[in-house]
N, C-alpha and C positions, 0 to 999 in steps of 0.2 A: 241939418235936415237930411233924412234918409232918402236915398234915391228910389224913385218909384220903379216898381217891377215892370219889366218889358215882357209881357206875356207872349207877344209874337216871336220874340227871340227865343224864349223857352220852348215854344211850339216848334220852331225851326231846329233847335237842338234835339228835341224829341224825334222829329222826322229823320234827322241825320242818324240818330241812334238806331231807330227801326231799320233804316236803310242798311246799316252795317250788319245787323242781326239777320236780315233777309239775304244779304250777300253770302254770309256764312252758311245759312240754311240751304241755299241753292247749290252752293259748292259741295256740301257734305250731306244733305238730307233729302227726304222725299217730298218736300213742299212743292217742288216744281210740278209734279204730277197732279197735285191737288188744285192748282190754279193755272191751268194751261193757257188761259186767254191773256195773261199779263205778258207784255213784251220782255223777253229774257234780258235785253240790254239794260233794262231798268235795274235789274239785280246785279248784273256783271260789273257795274261801276260803283257798287256799294262801298268799296274801300275808300272812295272819296268822302264818304260820310264822316270818317275819322278827322280828316283835315277841316271839314266844315264845322264839326263839333268843337274842335280845339280853337279854331279862329273865333267862333261865337263866344265860347267860354272865356277866352282872353279879353274880348270886348266887355263882357258882363263883369268880370273881375275888375278891370280898369275903371269901368263906370261906377262900380260899387264903392271904390275908394274915393271917388269924387275929388273934392278939393282938400283932402286930408293932408296934413304934413306927414311925409314919410320919414319917420325917424325910427330909432331902435324900438321904442315902446309900442308904437303903432304897428310896426312890422311883427313884433312878438305877439301882439293881440290877434293880428290877422292870421298868423300861423297857428295859434292855439285854436281859434275858431274853425279853421279849415281842418285841423287834425281831429277835433271833436266831432265834426260833421262827417268826415270821410273815413276815418280809421275803423269805427265800429262795423259799418257794413262791409268794409274790405276784409277785416278779420273774420267776420261771420261767413262771408262767401268762401274764404279759404277753408274754414272748418267744415263747411258743407261739402266742398269738393273732396277734401281729405277723407271724410266719413264715407262719401259715395264711393271713392276709389277703394277704400278698405273693404267695403261690402262687396264690391265687384271682384276684388282680388281673392276673396275667400275661396279656399279650395272646395270644390264640389265633389260629392261622392261619385266615384267612377261607375259608369253604367256598364253592365256586362256586355261584351261583344259576342254575338253569336258566330259560331264557326261557319264558314261558307259551306254550302251544300255541294258535295262533289258532283261534277258532271260526268255521267257515264256514257 
């Protein structure tokens, strides 16, 4: 029997993920000026979202295995399912970042610099 999905755990993992994104945005971006009424400490501790996400994910993975016998064949099936699920978005994101970097690194045409006007 398949384990029933724990939507509240998925929601907590989503909140942890958003917390990490906001942590990075506040550290490196202009988001803080857009929402000045939110306490800054809420975002400064966003790095804890990583630990929360991994702890919850470990729980979900362990629960999804349930009472299965853990032998070579079940481990292999588990790894294949994980690879099929995780590798395509992983490689897609790498391709997007590489293409973005290539476009940003493209040399631009030099703009002519005007000579300074002499002060007399």
